[in-house]
C-alpha angles and dihedrals in degrees: 000000000000135000139149132232098203122017139348114295128179115216107210132181106178095186089059095039093235133131123173127180119233105209126184111248094015133087114215124192131206132176132198141157121230112207098187134056122239145070120310121195131208143153145209103280097190116083098240107165146299095322096046093116091053096064106095120167125209128184121189113205119199133174115278092243091056091050092050090049090050091050092051091053095052 
């Protein structure tokens, strides 16, 4: 789920071929499957103001078994 509190943003992860708009007053949803472990990097790809270049995005993908183990230990 993605939204914005201020202005339009565009959440982009080029390595996963996804781009989802974050719009104030609206909740958008996107789904995807990541088939490899590791860190994936992205950025806001909509010029949204003075701090636009300071909006990096990182997703860490881990195997399902590791995630389930982590959940059980919380």
